[in-house]
Backbone bond lengths (Angstrom), bond angles and torsions (degrees), N, CA, C in turn:
res aa  C-N    CA-C-N  psi(-1)  N-CA   C-N-CA  omega(-1)  CA-C   N-CA-C  phi
1 X - - - 1.424 - - 1.533 111.69 -
2 X 1.360 110.40 139.49 1.425 113.43 -172.50 1.556 116.92 -58.21
3 X 1.376 116.51 -41.15 1.498 123.42 176.55 1.530 112.58 -52.97
4 X 1.454 111.63 -35.36 1.497 114.92 175.35 1.544 116.22 -66.57
5 X 1.301 115.37 -39.48 1.372 119.51 169.93 1.493 117.97 -61.09
6 X 1.421 113.26 -40.12 1.481 116.01 174.92 1.537 113.19 -65.63
7 X 1.369 114.62 -40.05 1.499 113.89 172.89 1.494 115.05 -63.64
8 X 1.340 112.81 -30.31 1.483 115.28 -178.52 1.519 115.85 -70.23
9 X 1.334 111.67 -39.53 1.440 118.11 179.58 1.530 121.05 -107.66
10 X 1.468 105.01 20.98 1.523 114.01 -171.42 1.514 110.45 -51.51
11 X 1.396 118.30 -36.94 1.511 120.85 -168.26 1.566 108.62 -66.01
12 X 1.425 119.08 -17.23 1.403 125.45 -168.71 1.523 108.61 -100.85
13 X 1.284 113.92 -11.36 1.456 117.27 -174.25 1.522 113.72 -92.86
14 X 1.300 114.17 146.03 1.473 122.19 -178.12 1.528 110.51 -104.01
15 X 1.273 115.30 176.45 1.575 115.85 -178.25 1.611 105.99 -69.48
16 X 1.199 120.28 -27.97 1.517 122.87 -178.38 1.473 101.71 -72.85
17 X 1.272 125.75 -46.18 1.434 125.60 174.12 1.412 112.03 -49.54
18 X 1.340 118.94 -51.13 1.429 123.00 -174.78 1.553 112.89 -70.61
19 X 1.307 114.75 -23.95 1.439 114.77 175.14 1.485 110.09 -70.48
20 X 1.306 117.79 -47.38 1.477 121.31 172.07 1.492 113.51 -54.93
21 X 1.288 117.13 -47.13 1.482 116.03 -178.54 1.537 110.16 -69.66
22 X 1.243 121.85 -29.05 1.449 120.62 177.71 1.518 107.87 -61.25
23 X 1.253 122.31 -37.77 1.403 120.17 174.61 1.409 116.25 -68.87
24 X 1.345 112.19 -46.71 1.616 118.85 179.35 1.600 103.93 -55.05
25 X 1.238 120.34 -48.38 1.456 121.01 -169.35 1.668 109.58 -62.28
26 X 1.337 109.17 -31.60 1.517 109.93 -178.22 1.579 109.88 -79.73
27 X 1.342 113.56 -25.47 1.569 113.87 -175.98 1.627 108.28 -132.82
28 X 1.253 121.07 52.74 1.444 121.87 -175.22 1.559 110.53 -55.64
29 X 1.339 117.57 -50.15 1.480 117.97 -176.67 1.526 109.00 -63.05
30 X 1.343 120.02 -39.02 1.422 118.10 175.42 1.451 112.71 -64.88
31 X 1.277 120.85 -49.35 1.491 118.36 176.48 1.455 118.47 -61.46
32 X 1.281 118.03 -20.27 1.459 120.97 -178.08 1.500 102.79 -72.34
33 X 1.264 122.38 -14.07 1.469 116.95 -174.29 1.590 109.75 -120.12
34 X 1.310 111.24 13.27 1.559 121.55 176.21 1.485 111.23 -87.70
35 X 1.245 120.40 152.39 1.560 128.48 162.71 1.604 102.17 -79.42
36 X 1.321 103.52 155.25 1.500 109.20 171.11 1.582 114.60 -57.57
37 X 1.227 115.66 -32.93 1.473 118.31 176.28 1.449 109.88 -65.15
38 X 1.303 125.14 -45.62 1.418 128.17 -177.99 1.762 107.98 -62.47
39 X 1.338 110.70 -48.66 1.494 111.57 174.60 1.561 115.51 -59.93
40 X 1.301 111.36 -35.94 1.419 116.10 175.03 1.690 116.07 -59.95
41 X 1.426 107.17 -42.74 1.373 111.76 174.07 1.572 120.69 -64.78
42 X 1.439 108.88 -44.09 1.450 114.81 170.42 1.498 119.50 -58.01
43 X 1.257 116.80 -39.69 1.445 119.46 -178.77 1.659 117.07 -89.69
44 X 1.426 107.20 -10.52 1.522 113.34 -177.42 1.539 107.49 60.62
45 X 1.437 114.08 43.03 1.464 117.37 176.13 1.504 105.15 -131.22
46 X 1.380 117.64 158.53 1.375 122.17 -177.56 1.640 111.45 -73.03
47 X 1.377 116.26 162.72 1.446 116.49 174.12 1.486 108.77 -67.10
48 X 1.264 121.93 -40.13 1.423 123.90 -175.26 1.473 106.99 -59.13
49 X 1.388 120.85 -37.83 1.477 127.31 -177.23 1.510 108.42 -63.16
50 X 1.378 117.01 -43.12 1.431 125.32 -175.66 1.570 108.39 -70.14
51 X 1.337 113.38 -37.61 1.404 113.75 -175.86 1.596 110.11 -75.09
52 X 1.339 113.11 -33.57 1.504 112.20 178.09 1.530 111.37 -71.75
53 X 1.317 114.42 -29.89 1.497 112.69 176.00 1.525 114.14 -62.78
54 X 1.471 110.98 -44.19 1.511 116.98 179.40 1.429 111.45 -58.05
55 X 1.312 122.63 -39.05 1.493 129.09 -176.10 1.482 107.26 -74.17
56 X 1.403 122.10 -35.39 1.509 117.12 172.01 1.418 116.32 -70.56
57 X 1.396 121.89 -10.11 1.398 122.14 168.96 1.469 117.57 -94.48
58 X 1.404 111.29 6.55 1.474 114.97 171.60 1.612 111.13 103.92
59 X 1.321 120.88 0.57 1.445 122.24 -178.92 1.553 112.38 -91.95
60 X 1.176 114.14 153.42 1.467 120.56 -177.58 1.489 112.33 -75.41
61 X 1.345 115.05 -24.70 1.416 120.72 178.77 1.521 111.87 -175.75
62 X 1.255 119.53 -167.96 1.464 123.09 175.34 1.398 117.72 -68.33
63 X 1.269 119.30 -35.62 1.472 122.17 -179.86 1.636 114.27 -66.19
64 X 1.366 109.58 -34.06 1.503 113.43 179.87 1.547 103.01 -76.91
65 X 1.393 123.83 -35.70 1.413 125.72 177.53 1.527 107.31 -58.88
66 X 1.250 122.70 -50.56 1.520 130.95 174.99 1.443 109.04 -48.82
67 X 1.340 118.24 -54.83 1.443 122.76 -178.81 1.457 112.94 -54.11
68 X 1.398 116.00 -47.53 1.457 123.24 -179.53 1.609 107.06 -57.68
69 X 1.327 118.17 -47.54 1.401 118.36 -177.84 1.661 113.02 -63.51
70 X 1.286 115.20 -33.15 1.321 114.45 178.20 1.637 112.60 -73.15
71 X 1.332 114.61 -39.28 1.543 117.89 171.46 1.489 112.78 -61.30
72 X 1.290 118.40 -39.65 1.471 124.46 -178.29 1.554 106.29 -67.17
73 X 1.221 119.64 -41.91 1.409 124.53 -176.91 1.545 108.60 -64.25
74 X 1.338 118.44 -44.06 1.406 123.03 -177.59 1.492 108.67 -64.65
75 X 1.309 121.57 -36.79 1.455 128.66 -173.42 1.554 108.98 -80.99
76 X 1.261 114.52 -28.79 1.485 121.34 -163.28 1.606 111.73 -65.65
77 X 1.327 114.24 125.30 1.417 119.63 173.32 1.517 107.23 -113.82
78 X 1.399 113.87 95.62 1.399 121.94 -173.07 1.475 116.71 -52.96
79 X 1.303 114.29 -30.36 1.532 118.63 179.07 1.462 114.59 -53.98
80 X 1.312 116.56 -35.50 1.494 121.73 -173.72 1.585 114.32 -92.86
81 X 1.320 118.63 7.60 1.382 125.37 -166.84 1.574 116.21 -109.83
82 X 1.285 112.75 -15.08 1.407 114.67 -169.93 1.609 115.40 -64.14
83 X 1.327 117.14 -30.34 1.363 116.65 175.18 1.538 112.87 -75.77
84 X 1.264 117.88 -34.84 1.542 120.54 172.22 1.445 110.35 -59.47
85 X 1.347 117.54 -41.75 1.477 116.83 178.21 1.428 112.92 -61.85
86 X 1.277 120.17 -39.95 1.393 126.19 -179.45 1.487 108.75 -63.08
87 X 1.270 121.20 -50.73 1.399 124.26 175.90 1.479 113.23 -56.45
88 X 1.253 119.29 -37.10 1.465 127.22 -174.91 1.555 107.31 -71.22
89 X 1.419 115.45 -38.25 1.467 123.15 178.39 1.549 106.14 -62.73
90 X 1.410 116.97 -45.49 1.400 116.76 -179.39 1.521 115.27 -62.83
91 X 1.359 113.75 -48.22 1.392 120.54 179.55 1.582 111.69 -56.41
92 X 1.282 115.84 -41.70 1.492 120.08 -177.13 1.482 113.33 -68.47
93 X 1.477 111.92 -36.67 1.362 121.59 -179.51 1.542 111.35 -67.56
94 X 1.226 117.17 -33.47 1.479 124.03 179.25 1.514 107.59 -71.69
95 X 1.383 117.50 -40.85 1.432 117.14 176.68 1.519 114.42 -69.20
96 X 1.315 122.97 -34.42 1.401 124.96 172.48 1.450 109.82 -60.82
97 X 1.267 116.51 -44.76 1.555 123.74 -179.24 1.519 109.45 -59.84
98 X 1.238 115.66 -45.66 1.538 124.54 -172.09 1.645 107.80 -66.27
99 X 1.369 111.81 -31.27 1.507 113.28 -176.11 1.496 110.90 -89.35
100 X 1.315 117.32 -1.12 1.418 120.20 178.67 1.527 117.93 -94.05
101 X 1.286 124.33 137.09 1.407 129.40 -178.03 1.582 101.93 -78.81
102 X 1.360 120.26 105.30 1.469 126.10 -177.05 1.516 114.47 -95.55
103 X 1.284 116.63 -11.11 1.551 115.38 179.07 1.504 116.06 -54.82
104 X 1.337 118.44 -52.98 1.452 119.41 176.27 1.574 115.43 -53.95
105 X 1.341 114.47 -32.34 1.466 117.91 179.52 1.497 109.61 -77.30
106 X 1.302 123.32 -39.93 1.410 124.44 175.72 1.443 107.48 -58.88
107 X 1.374 122.13 -51.31 1.338 125.15 -178.66 1.532 115.57 -53.75
108 X 1.401 112.13 -43.66 1.500 115.50 175.68 1.471 115.82 -59.65
109 X 1.391 116.39 -43.31 1.362 122.22 175.95 1.563 115.34 -58.31
110 X 1.365 111.05 -41.50 1.519 119.24 -177.78 1.464 112.32 -71.32
111 X 1.358 119.43 -28.56 1.539 124.58 -178.12 1.427 114.66 -97.80
112 X 1.223 117.29 -20.24 1.445 118.77 -178.02 1.556 118.13 -58.81
113 X 1.358 114.05 129.88 1.511 117.51 178.00 1.415 111.26 -69.02
114 X 1.304 120.75 -43.59 1.440 135.21 170.30 1.459 120.12 -123.69
115 X 1.285 115.41 138.99 1.531 113.07 177.95 1.581 101.93 -119.03
116 X 1.286 112.16 119.97 1.492 115.51 173.18 1.542 109.07 -97.81
117 X 1.247 120.68 146.43 1.377 130.10 175.89 1.438 120.59 -136.28
118 X 1.329 116.92 113.94 1.443 119.65 -176.01 1.689 109.90 -121.92
119 X 1.344 111.31 126.88 1.480 115.75 172.03 1.435 114.01 -107.46
120 X 1.330 120.51 137.26 1.404 127.02 -170.71 1.633 110.44 -73.79
121 X 1.248 117.65 -16.63 1.450 125.23 -177.26 1.458 115.96 -142.39
122 X 1.322 118.83 176.76 1.435 120.78 175.48 1.509 111.28 -63.68
123 X 1.264 121.52 -42.73 1.551 124.73 -177.84 1.473 107.11 -66.18
124 X 1.307 122.44 -40.45 1.400 122.70 -177.20 1.441 112.24 -72.41
125 X 1.407 121.86 -35.57 1.405 128.25 178.71 1.524 104.81 -66.27
126 X 1.406 119.10 -36.49 1.441 118.13 -178.71 1.530 108.90 -65.72
127 X 1.246 114.29 -46.49 1.630 115.33 177.01 1.552 113.09 -55.08
128 X 1.350 114.84 -40.87 1.437 118.59 179.17 1.410 117.03 -70.42
129 X 1.444 117.30 -27.49 1.467 122.52 165.66 1.419 116.75 -58.04
130 X 1.329 113.93 -43.58 1.490 121.54 175.05 1.570 112.24 -63.95
131 X 1.258 117.27 -33.91 1.572 126.28 179.68 1.431 101.32 -68.46
132 X 1.339 119.64 -45.43 1.431 120.60 -172.77 1.597 111.18 -68.58
133 X 1.297 111.98 -37.11 1.465 118.08 178.45 1.482 115.05 -65.43
134 X 1.399 116.84 -41.72 1.342 121.60 173.35 1.551 116.44 -62.68
135 X 1.457 114.27 -47.80 1.455 116.87 -179.17 1.588 112.09 -67.23
136 X 1.364 115.00 -28.27 1.426 111.62 -179.18 1.534 108.36 -64.59
137 X 1.288 123.98 -30.92 1.407 127.04 177.09 1.415 111.90 -64.06
138 X 1.231 123.82 -12.32 1.550 133.78 -173.40 1.452 106.31 -114.75
139 X 1.418 117.26 9.83 1.510 116.23 178.77 1.479 115.10 69.18
140 X 1.403 115.00 31.06 1.457 116.25 175.74 1.505 99.41 -127.13
141 X 1.305 115.91 130.09 1.483 122.06 178.32 1.528 113.42 -108.36
142 X 1.344 111.08 132.71 1.425 119.20 -175.37 1.482 109.95 -113.76
143 X 1.430 121.06 121.82 1.343 128.24 -179.27 1.594 105.11 -87.52
144 X 1.465 113.69 109.64 1.267 121.44 -177.67 1.636 109.51 -84.73
145 X 1.501 111.96 123.57 1.412 112.67 -176.80 1.521 109.40 -100.69
146 X 1.350 114.62 121.74 1.364 118.17 -169.50 1.639 118.56 -79.59
147 X 1.298 118.16 -20.47 1.371 118.92 175.56 1.525 112.43 -149.57
148 X 1.365 122.19 177.05 1.284 128.75 -175.50 1.533 108.20 -70.69
149 X 1.277 122.73 -33.77 1.483 125.62 -179.37 1.545 108.95 -68.05
150 X 1.338 121.10 -37.33 1.351 126.72 175.78 1.513 112.42 -67.94
151 X 1.339 114.25 -34.78 1.497 118.09 -178.35 1.614 104.25 -71.26
152 X 1.257 120.60 -34.96 1.410 123.51 173.55 1.450 113.99 -60.67
153 X 1.280 114.20 -48.11 1.462 121.80 -179.24 1.514 113.27 -63.72
154 X 1.365 115.84 -43.41 1.438 125.71 -179.37 1.496 110.26 -64.48
155 X 1.294 116.61 -35.46 1.470 122.73 -172.64 1.579 114.49 -63.62
156 X 1.307 115.59 -18.82 1.388 125.08 -178.15 1.567 106.34 -72.10
157 X 1.376 116.70 -28.10 1.550 116.72 -177.67 1.480 113.54 -109.25
158 X 1.391 111.92 12.61 1.605 112.82 177.78 1.452 107.37 -81.33
159 X 1.410 109.16 157.44 1.491 114.72 177.11 1.604 107.34 -141.42
160 X 1.274 114.82 -176.16 1.370 119.99 -175.50 1.622 110.99 -73.08
161 X 1.294 113.52 -20.56 1.453 118.32 173.76 1.587 115.60 -80.07
162 X 1.281 116.95 1.55 1.543 123.24 175.19 1.478 105.57 -96.45
163 X 1.421 108.95 176.57 1.537 122.08 172.95 1.539 101.16 -139.55
164 X 1.298 108.83 137.61 1.530 117.92 172.61 1.583 110.56 -116.99
165 X 1.351 112.79 121.19 1.509 113.85 175.79 1.484 111.26 -112.75
166 X 1.335 117.83 129.39 1.397 127.59 -176.77 1.425 110.70 -122.61
167 X 1.464 115.91 114.47 1.427 122.01 179.21 1.568 112.58 -104.05
168 X 1.340 111.44 131.17 1.492 115.89 -179.88 1.484 111.56 -147.81
169 X 1.320 115.63 149.20 1.411 120.96 179.02 1.481 112.75 -66.59
170 X 1.406 118.17 -55.64 1.488 125.80 -174.63 1.388 109.99 -91.33
171 X 1.335 123.21 -33.95 1.540 122.92 -167.05 1.496 115.28 77.92
172 X 1.374 116.91 -10.98 1.403 114.66 179.57 1.518 112.09 -95.40
173 X 1.370 119.62 94.84 1.402 126.01 -167.34 1.534 109.68 -129.76
174 X 1.367 115.55 92.08 1.434 118.29 -175.59 1.564 108.05 -70.20
175 X 1.292 119.73 -29.69 1.461 118.43 -177.83 1.438 115.11 -75.46
176 X 1.315 115.31 -10.79 1.481 117.91 177.57 1.453 113.01 -100.88
177 X 1.266 117.65 -16.40 1.431 124.45 -172.34 1.559 115.83 -49.24
178 X 1.353 109.04 -54.47 1.477 113.11 -174.81 1.594 111.21 -67.00
179 X 1.272 116.24 -31.84 1.451 121.71 -175.34 1.685 103.18 -74.07
180 X 1.249 117.84 -42.07 1.337 119.99 -178.40 1.643 114.68 -66.73
181 X 1.306 111.87 -36.63 1.450 117.47 174.07 1.495 107.99 -68.37
182 X 1.429 126.03 -39.15 1.289 128.84 172.85 1.569 115.19 -53.58
183 X 1.429 118.20 -52.84 1.366 129.52 173.67 1.493 116.20 -54.47
184 X 1.485 117.11 -35.32 1.454 125.14 177.19 1.486 106.51 -77.93
185 X 1.202 123.81 -36.01 1.412 128.19 174.47 1.570 113.37 -57.44
186 X 1.266 112.73 -35.01 1.471 121.23 179.46 1.608 112.97 -79.52
187 X 1.266 107.10 -4.95 1.595 109.50 175.51 1.512 108.39 87.12
188 X 1.280 122.72 13.63 1.414 125.29 -178.51 1.634 109.28 -85.57
189 X 1.267 118.20 118.59 1.494 120.23 177.93 1.485 111.41 -66.70
190 X 1.373 119.05 140.00 1.434 125.92 -177.48 1.510 111.16 -126.14
191 X 1.282 118.83 147.47 1.461 127.95 173.67 1.435 111.28 -126.36
192 X 1.354 118.13 116.06 1.367 124.63 174.77 1.573 118.06 -94.16
193 X 1.270 119.19 131.97 1.379 120.56 -178.81 1.584 105.64 -117.54
194 X 1.284 119.50 103.16 1.459 124.37 -178.91 1.508 117.39 -131.12
195 X 1.355 123.04 174.55 1.341 131.38 173.35 1.607 103.19 -64.48
196 X 1.240 117.04 154.05 1.463 128.38 178.03 1.440 111.04 -75.27
197 X 1.346 118.97 96.12 1.512 130.17 177.47 1.518 106.52 -173.95
198 X 1.327 114.75 161.06 1.467 123.71 173.50 1.528 106.80 -63.54
199 X 1.264 121.95 118.06 1.479 123.60 179.01 1.503 114.42 -145.61
200 X 1.200 114.46 151.80 1.459 124.27 -166.34 1.724 102.37 -65.25
201 X 1.330 115.31 -45.47 1.529 112.70 -176.60 1.407 114.71 -56.27
202 X 1.384 113.83 -42.79 1.628 118.49 179.88 1.429 111.62 -63.33
203 X 1.374 115.46 -33.87 1.511 117.84 -175.86 1.515 108.35 -72.05
204 X 1.308 119.27 -27.46 1.472 120.19 -172.82 1.622 110.82 -98.48
205 X 1.340 112.70 -1.95 1.492 118.00 177.97 1.498 111.72 -90.38
206 X 1.401 115.75 150.43 1.403 121.66 170.29 1.495 117.66 -62.02
207 X 1.313 109.80 -38.55 1.565 119.06 179.58 1.402 108.25 -146.64
208 X 1.418 113.27 148.43 1.460 121.56 -170.38 1.491 110.57 -130.68
209 X 1.436 116.62 141.29 1.376 120.85 167.71 1.520 109.21 -121.18
210 X 1.277 121.06 146.47 1.439 121.78 -177.05 1.563 111.49 -123.57
211 X 1.308 115.93 143.76 1.393 118.62 170.75 1.580 112.08 -131.59
212 X 1.366 115.94 167.03 1.494 110.67 -174.91 1.574 101.83 -106.10
213 X 1.402 111.45 138.22 1.380 116.35 177.24 1.727 108.32 -133.32
214 X 1.326 110.58 122.47 1.448 115.18 -174.07 1.556 106.71 -113.22
215 X 1.360 117.78 137.44 1.429 114.65 174.35 1.587 112.11 -70.38
216 X 1.226 121.30 145.68 1.357 121.01 -174.17 1.554 117.36 -123.25
217 X 1.309 110.63 20.52 1.518 116.09 178.23 1.430 117.64 138.26
218 X 1.305 113.58 161.56 1.494 117.79 174.68 1.472 115.20 -130.45
219 X 1.427 112.12 110.75 1.511 121.38 -169.49 1.417 106.44 -136.05
220 X 1.359 114.73 151.33 1.465 121.54 174.90 1.552 111.90 54.96
221 X 1.220 110.18 33.87 1.675 119.14 -179.50 1.507 112.95 61.89
222 X 1.316 115.25 26.49 1.404 121.82 175.87 1.542 113.31 -133.28
223 X 1.384 116.87 137.64 1.545 122.03 177.84 1.392 104.99 -90.37
224 X 1.355 118.48 117.83 1.428 127.05 -175.11 1.520 108.87 -86.32
225 X 1.242 115.75 128.19 1.535 127.51 -179.28 1.555 107.84 -109.48
226 X 1.404 109.51 134.65 1.479 114.64 178.24 1.449 112.03 -87.87
227 X 1.310 117.45 134.86 1.530 123.58 -175.89 1.584 103.31 -115.83
228 X 1.294 119.42 10.18 1.492 119.84 174.98 1.495 116.62 -59.72
229 X 1.291 113.56 -33.33 1.567 120.74 178.36 1.525 106.33 -67.82
230 X 1.341 120.03 -50.42 1.444 121.23 -177.50 1.562 113.46 -60.06
231 X 1.452 112.91 -35.54 1.547 111.75 175.95 1.560 106.61 -77.44
232 X 1.106 122.10 -20.49 1.529 124.52 179.90 1.469 109.86 -74.32
233 X 1.461 116.81 -41.06 1.514 120.76 177.94 1.557 111.77 -69.95
234 X 1.406 114.63 -34.31 1.443 117.36 175.62 1.537 112.32 -64.25
235 X 1.473 114.27 -38.18 1.438 114.77 178.77 1.442 111.86 -68.86
236 X 1.375 116.85 -40.85 1.437 119.84 -174.96 1.649 109.01 -67.05
237 X 1.362 115.89 -32.98 1.347 119.64 -178.11 1.589 112.51 -67.22
238 X 1.405 110.84 -37.60 1.473 118.80 -178.87 1.612 108.75 -73.39
239 X 1.382 111.90 -39.49 1.558 107.63 176.11 1.398 116.68 -69.44
240 X 1.344 115.55 -32.73 1.497 122.74 174.94 1.583 111.97 -61.06
241 X 1.302 110.83 -45.98 1.456 117.13 -177.82 1.595 108.51 -68.54
242 X 1.346 123.16 -36.94 1.301 122.29 -178.71 1.563 108.95 -67.14
243 X 1.423 115.61 -42.11 1.489 121.18 175.24 1.486 111.13 -57.92
244 X 1.301 116.33 -39.05 1.541 120.50 176.45 1.442 112.59 -66.31
245 X 1.324 122.71 -33.97 1.442 127.58 178.35 1.474 112.86 -72.70
246 X 1.319 114.91 -31.72 1.553 122.05 -177.74 1.405 109.37 -92.14
């Protein structure tokens, strides 16, 4: 399995490698039939970066890497892999968190007059409710914003002494872009929490935290997304802040 190779060679992989592999893990059968140029365009990475990544995983080149993906897809029984995928999401989220400089984020949380938190979906709002519950026990109150309209209203009263946290699965949110730009223009620091990929929300935010999210199946006419990485990053953030305070 590809995730086993990733875990085996994790110490040699860079963030760019993980960005490529994140796409590959979501579409292994599709990537198995791609040229290196096509994958390069999909990931917005150079061909040499993809080739280096393949060699770090022990392959002689991209062709052998593709062959491995085809063979793995043929042998794969997805019904037995959902728990392994969840475990991999947690491990990768921990790695992403460890590679991030969290001190400025902890400082912002500590000094913020008001913390605003906005989740772009029900799952994201759930995770931010947990964040609010944890921080409340540390005398930090979080104002949970239930909808985009309320975010627009609240932004009128935000200042540079506040902090805005936005959680999103994809980070590609055209409807929030103009509001986030307005908030940034007011000098309000922002923290985005998104899945690990190049995304517009992360680019517009002052600070970023990333988590791993892998699809784990299609059933009842719905593609099921894993939020275990999002909950893991919230838990890690709280633990880190608590350690920072103590």
